[in-house]
N, CA and C atoms as a LAMMPS dump frame, in Angstrom:
ITEM: TIMESTEP
0
ITEM: NUMBER OF ATOMS
318
ITEM: BOX BOUNDS ff ff ff
-5.0000000000000000e+02 5.0000000000000000e+02
-5.0000000000000000e+02 5.0000000000000000e+02
-5.0000000000000000e+02 5.0000000000000000e+02
ITEM: ATOMS id mol type element x y z
1 1 1 N -201.216 -175.247 297.437
2 1 2 C -199.78 -175.188 297.261
3 1 3 C -199.392 -174.025 296.339
4 2 1 N -199.943 -173.976 295.123
5 2 2 C -199.651 -172.872 294.213
6 2 3 C -200.725 -171.8 294.36
7 3 1 N -200.311 -170.523 294.271
8 3 2 C -201.319 -169.468 294.354
9 3 3 C -202.025 -169.309 293.008
10 4 1 N -203.008 -168.435 292.961
11 4 2 C -203.84 -168.304 291.756
12 4 3 C -203.046 -167.797 290.552
13 5 1 N -202.057 -166.931 290.762
14 5 2 C -201.263 -166.431 289.639
15 5 3 C -200.431 -167.553 289.017
16 6 1 N -199.818 -168.37 289.846
17 6 2 C -199.031 -169.498 289.332
18 6 3 C -199.928 -170.421 288.517
19 7 1 N -201.087 -170.735 289.049
20 7 2 C -202.026 -171.606 288.328
21 7 3 C -202.47 -170.978 287.016
22 8 1 N -202.748 -169.679 287.045
23 8 2 C -203.183 -168.986 285.832
24 8 3 C -202.095 -169.011 284.763
25 9 1 N -200.858 -168.705 285.156
26 9 2 C -199.756 -168.696 284.195
27 9 3 C -199.521 -170.092 283.619
28 10 1 N -199.577 -171.104 284.464
29 10 2 C -199.379 -172.475 283.982
30 10 3 C -200.477 -172.874 283.001
31 11 1 N -201.691 -172.411 283.246
32 11 2 C -202.802 -172.767 282.351
33 11 3 C -202.694 -172.08 280.99
34 12 1 N -201.93 -171.005 280.907
35 12 2 C -201.789 -170.259 279.653
36 12 3 C -200.649 -170.77 278.77
37 13 1 N -199.852 -171.679 279.271
38 13 2 C -198.702 -172.174 278.512
39 13 3 C -199.165 -173.06 277.367
40 14 1 N -198.535 -172.851 276.205
41 14 2 C -198.837 -173.683 275.036
42 14 3 C -197.534 -174.063 274.331
43 15 1 N -197.634 -174.971 273.405
44 15 2 C -196.471 -175.407 272.63
45 15 3 C -195.876 -174.231 271.857
46 16 1 N -196.705 -173.298 271.444
47 16 2 C -196.232 -172.13 270.698
48 16 3 C -195.251 -171.275 271.5
49 17 1 N -195.305 -171.357 272.817
50 17 2 C -194.395 -170.575 273.653
51 17 3 C -192.936 -170.952 273.421
52 18 1 N -192.687 -172.159 272.961
53 18 2 C -191.319 -172.627 272.745
54 18 3 C -190.869 -172.493 271.294
55 19 1 N -191.744 -172.002 270.428
56 19 2 C -191.379 -171.825 269.019
57 19 3 C -190.408 -170.653 268.899
58 20 1 N -189.249 -170.93 268.322
59 20 2 C -188.199 -169.921 268.222
60 20 3 C -188.043 -169.491 266.769
61 21 1 N -188.033 -168.185 266.558
62 21 2 C -187.849 -167.615 265.226
63 21 3 C -186.378 -167.266 265.011
64 22 1 N -185.913 -167.27 263.766
65 22 2 C -184.508 -166.938 263.502
66 22 3 C -184.138 -165.505 263.888
67 23 1 N -185.118 -164.629 263.993
68 23 2 C -184.848 -163.227 264.325
69 23 3 C -184.762 -162.967 265.83
70 24 1 N -185.065 -163.961 266.635
71 24 2 C -185.085 -163.756 268.079
72 24 3 C -183.676 -163.811 268.674
73 25 1 N -183.479 -163.007 269.706
74 25 2 C -182.223 -162.982 270.45
75 25 3 C -182.438 -163.745 271.751
76 26 1 N -181.479 -164.591 272.089
77 26 2 C -181.594 -165.448 273.274
78 26 3 C -180.964 -164.773 274.494
79 27 1 N -181.7 -164.831 275.606
80 27 2 C -181.214 -164.401 276.913
81 27 3 C -181.463 -165.57 277.856
82 28 1 N -180.494 -165.889 278.697
83 28 2 C -180.715 -167.03 279.583
84 28 3 C -179.992 -166.883 280.913
85 29 1 N -180.507 -167.622 281.876
86 29 2 C -179.865 -167.787 283.178
87 29 3 C -179.958 -169.262 283.529
88 30 1 N -178.962 -169.727 284.27
89 30 2 C -179.019 -171.13 284.686
90 30 3 C -178.135 -171.344 285.903
91 31 1 N -178.437 -172.408 286.595
92 31 2 C -177.605 -172.888 287.685
93 31 3 C -177.699 -174.41 287.664
94 32 1 N -177.316 -175.052 288.736
95 32 2 C -177.335 -176.519 288.774
96 32 3 C -178.737 -177.105 288.795
97 33 1 N -179.745 -176.284 289.068
98 33 2 C -181.097 -176.795 289.241
99 33 3 C -182.072 -176.369 288.153
100 34 1 N -181.799 -175.249 287.482
101 34 2 C -182.764 -174.772 286.494
102 34 3 C -182.086 -173.966 285.4
103 35 1 N -182.782 -173.879 284.281
104 35 2 C -182.363 -173.045 283.153
105 35 3 C -183.604 -172.354 282.602
106 36 1 N -183.485 -171.056 282.391
107 36 2 C -184.566 -170.291 281.772
108 36 3 C -183.978 -169.578 280.563
109 37 1 N -184.613 -169.79 279.417
110 37 2 C -184.199 -169.137 278.181
111 37 3 C -185.378 -168.318 277.656
112 38 1 N -185.127 -167.044 277.369
113 38 2 C -186.131 -166.166 276.773
114 38 3 C -185.582 -165.733 275.419
115 39 1 N -186.41 -165.841 274.406
116 39 2 C -186.038 -165.461 273.046
117 39 3 C -186.921 -164.279 272.653
118 40 1 N -186.294 -163.159 272.282
119 40 2 C -187.036 -161.919 272.069
120 40 3 C -186.79 -161.356 270.67
121 41 1 N -187.855 -160.951 270.024
122 41 2 C -187.802 -160.168 268.785
123 41 3 C -189.024 -159.26 268.777
124 42 1 N -189.115 -158.401 267.782
125 42 2 C -190.285 -157.52 267.686
126 42 3 C -191.554 -158.313 267.415
127 43 1 N -191.413 -159.441 266.717
128 43 2 C -192.577 -160.238 266.344
129 43 3 C -193.091 -161.127 267.47
130 44 1 N -192.166 -161.626 268.281
131 44 2 C -192.571 -162.663 269.231
132 44 3 C -191.58 -162.779 270.379
133 45 1 N -192.084 -163.21 271.522
134 45 2 C -191.252 -163.576 272.661
135 45 3 C -191.563 -165.026 272.997
136 46 1 N -190.531 -165.843 273.048
137 46 2 C -190.681 -167.271 273.344
138 46 3 C -189.869 -167.604 274.584
139 47 1 N -190.124 -168.769 275.159
140 47 2 C -189.317 -169.183 276.303
141 47 3 C -189.233 -170.698 276.4
142 48 1 N -188.166 -171.142 277.06
143 48 2 C -187.985 -172.547 277.41
144 48 3 C -187.502 -172.583 278.852
145 49 1 N -187.999 -173.535 279.598
146 49 2 C -187.623 -173.669 281
147 49 3 C -187.279 -175.119 281.291
148 50 1 N -186.194 -175.312 281.983
149 50 2 C -185.837 -176.612 282.532
150 50 3 C -185.799 -176.401 284.039
151 51 1 N -186.93 -176.668 284.691
152 51 2 C -187.045 -176.408 286.116
153 51 3 C -188.421 -176.785 286.615
154 52 1 N -188.825 -176.162 287.703
155 52 2 C -190.09 -176.524 288.346
156 52 3 C -191.25 -175.635 287.891
157 53 1 N -192.406 -175.898 288.456
158 53 2 C -193.623 -175.179 288.063
159 53 3 C -193.545 -173.689 288.396
160 54 1 N -192.913 -173.34 289.504
161 54 2 C -192.832 -171.925 289.873
162 54 3 C -192.056 -171.123 288.829
163 55 1 N -190.873 -171.594 288.457
164 55 2 C -190.063 -170.838 287.502
165 55 3 C -190.705 -170.856 286.119
166 56 1 N -191.412 -171.92 285.796
167 56 2 C -192.125 -171.974 284.52
168 56 3 C -193.226 -170.918 284.489
169 57 1 N -193.976 -170.801 285.566
170 57 2 C -195.024 -169.776 285.656
171 57 3 C -194.418 -168.376 285.611
172 58 1 N -193.286 -168.2 286.256
173 58 2 C -192.623 -166.901 286.256
174 58 3 C -192.132 -166.535 284.856
175 59 1 N -191.633 -167.511 284.115
176 59 2 C -191.186 -167.261 282.743
177 59 3 C -192.365 -166.883 281.849
178 60 1 N -193.489 -167.55 282.03
179 60 2 C -194.692 -167.212 281.255
180 60 3 C -195.143 -165.789 281.575
181 61 1 N -195.129 -165.429 282.845
182 61 2 C -195.485 -164.079 283.282
183 61 3 C -194.575 -163.048 282.617
184 62 1 N -193.266 -163.331 282.603
185 62 2 C -192.304 -162.429 281.975
186 62 3 C -192.559 -162.332 280.471
187 63 1 N -192.836 -163.455 279.837
188 63 2 C -193.142 -163.455 278.408
189 63 3 C -194.339 -162.548 278.105
190 64 1 N -195.393 -162.669 278.883
191 64 2 C -196.589 -161.85 278.664
192 64 3 C -196.289 -160.363 278.844
193 65 1 N -195.479 -160.036 279.829
194 65 2 C -195.092 -158.634 280.054
195 65 3 C -194.308 -158.102 278.858
196 66 1 N -193.352 -158.898 278.368
197 66 2 C -192.528 -158.466 277.242
198 66 3 C -193.348 -158.336 275.963
199 67 1 N -194.259 -159.263 275.723
200 67 2 C -195.096 -159.202 274.527
201 67 3 C -196.012 -157.982 274.541
202 68 1 N -196.402 -157.55 275.721
203 68 2 C -197.254 -156.363 275.854
204 68 3 C -196.428 -155.074 275.885
205 69 1 N -195.116 -155.212 275.673
206 69 2 C -194.185 -154.079 275.71
207 69 3 C -194.24 -153.328 277.031
208 70 1 N -194.517 -154.054 278.101
209 70 2 C -194.54 -153.453 279.431
210 70 3 C -193.129 -153.43 280.001
211 71 1 N -192.813 -152.375 280.689
212 71 2 C -191.544 -152.295 281.39
213 71 3 C -191.585 -153.275 282.559
214 72 1 N -190.541 -154.059 282.687
215 72 2 C -190.507 -155.056 283.753
216 72 3 C -189.509 -154.588 284.804
217 73 1 N -190.04 -153.94 285.821
218 73 2 C -189.229 -153.496 286.949
219 73 3 C -189.89 -154.044 288.197
220 74 1 N -189.255 -155.033 288.778
221 74 2 C -189.83 -155.703 289.935
222 74 3 C -188.696 -156.081 290.878
223 75 1 N -188.962 -156.016 292.158
224 75 2 C -187.945 -156.369 293.144
225 75 3 C -188.046 -157.849 293.499
226 76 1 N -187.014 -158.333 294.12
227 76 2 C -186.989 -159.72 294.575
228 76 3 C -188.148 -159.989 295.53
229 77 1 N -188.368 -159.078 296.45
230 77 2 C -189.448 -159.234 297.421
231 77 3 C -190.81 -159.266 296.742
232 78 1 N -190.977 -158.414 295.724
233 78 2 C -192.248 -158.389 294.995
234 78 3 C -192.504 -159.71 294.285
235 79 1 N -191.476 -160.261 293.634
236 79 2 C -191.646 -161.553 292.953
237 79 3 C -192.037 -162.648 293.935
238 80 1 N -191.384 -162.655 295.076
239 80 2 C -191.692 -163.658 296.1
240 80 3 C -193.147 -163.536 296.527
241 81 1 N -193.607 -162.3 296.724
242 81 2 C -194.999 -162.072 297.131
243 81 3 C -195.991 -162.378 296.015
244 82 1 N -195.705 -161.887 294.81
245 82 2 C -196.623 -162.065 293.676
246 82 3 C -196.892 -163.54 293.407
247 83 1 N -195.838 -164.35 293.453
248 83 2 C -195.974 -165.769 293.13
249 83 3 C -196.147 -166.655 294.358
250 84 1 N -196.161 -166.068 295.544
251 84 2 C -196.349 -166.848 296.764
252 84 3 C -195.302 -167.936 296.921
253 85 1 N -194.041 -167.572 296.671
254 85 2 C -192.978 -168.575 296.691
255 85 3 C -192.666 -169.045 298.106
256 86 1 N -192.566 -170.351 298.292
257 86 2 C -192.076 -170.849 299.575
258 86 3 C -190.576 -170.545 299.674
259 87 1 N -190.064 -170.483 300.869
260 87 2 C -188.668 -170.103 301.078
261 87 3 C -187.701 -170.951 300.256
262 88 1 N -187.993 -172.206 300.098
263 88 2 C -187.106 -173.102 299.35
264 88 3 C -187.029 -172.732 297.863
265 89 1 N -187.959 -171.912 297.373
266 89 2 C -188 -171.516 295.959
267 89 3 C -187.541 -170.072 295.723
268 90 1 N -187.005 -169.415 296.731
269 90 2 C -186.535 -168.042 296.565
270 90 3 C -185.472 -167.944 295.474
271 91 1 N -184.709 -169.005 295.288
272 91 2 C -183.675 -169.043 294.257
273 91 3 C -184.281 -168.763 292.875
274 92 1 N -185.497 -169.238 292.651
275 92 2 C -186.176 -168.992 291.375
276 92 3 C -186.357 -167.494 291.137
277 93 1 N -186.746 -166.776 292.169
278 93 2 C -186.944 -165.33 292.044
279 93 3 C -185.619 -164.629 291.755
280 94 1 N -184.554 -165.081 292.388
281 94 2 C -183.232 -164.506 292.133
282 94 3 C -182.851 -164.713 290.667
283 95 1 N -183.089 -165.911 290.156
284 95 2 C -182.773 -166.209 288.758
285 95 3 C -183.59 -165.325 287.812
286 96 1 N -184.864 -165.143 288.098
287 96 2 C -185.695 -164.321 287.221
288 96 3 C -185.252 -162.857 287.257
289 97 1 N -184.866 -162.365 288.416
290 97 2 C -184.346 -160.996 288.521
291 97 3 C -183.092 -160.854 287.663
292 98 1 N -182.205 -161.844 287.702
293 98 2 C -180.997 -161.812 286.87
294 98 3 C -181.363 -161.762 285.389
295 99 1 N -182.356 -162.536 284.994
296 99 2 C -182.794 -162.549 283.601
297 99 3 C -183.4 -161.2 283.209
298 100 1 N -184.199 -160.629 284.077
299 100 2 C -184.795 -159.313 283.811
300 100 3 C -183.7 -158.256 283.659
301 101 1 N -182.664 -158.328 284.492
302 101 2 C -181.551 -157.384 284.389
303 101 3 C -180.85 -157.515 283.041
304 102 1 N -180.657 -158.748 282.574
305 102 2 C -180.048 -158.958 281.255
306 102 3 C -180.926 -158.371 280.159
307 103 1 N -182.217 -158.576 280.267
308 103 2 C -183.149 -158.037 279.272
309 103 3 C -183.161 -156.511 279.282
310 104 1 N -183.057 -155.915 280.455
311 104 2 C -183.073 -154.453 280.56
312 104 3 C -181.796 -153.817 280.018
313 105 1 N -180.72 -154.606 279.891
314 105 2 C -179.46 -154.099 279.352
315 105 3 C -179.484 -153.992 277.831
316 106 1 N -180.44 -154.647 277.203
317 106 2 C -180.465 -154.661 275.725
318 106 3 C -180.827 -153.328 275.141
């Protein structure tokens, strides 16, 4: 059901991922089904997700990219392919693209 990247990202999640520092700036996207919050500072990137395993894995992937100071430029089609999203989960990729756009505006 889940591809190897989704499984890998889920296995890397820890309680520390949700620890928020006072210096972090919050970026979020949400709809009726999910909410993704990313908290960013020079010291740390944290996240919280209210949604399914796919969007949780995608948030972890984004966190790792941001912590490594990697530029995050990815298309909707690439996200769908990278995470092996079933058609019913394409909305998750749209939400993550919106979040990445907000982060790139900072």
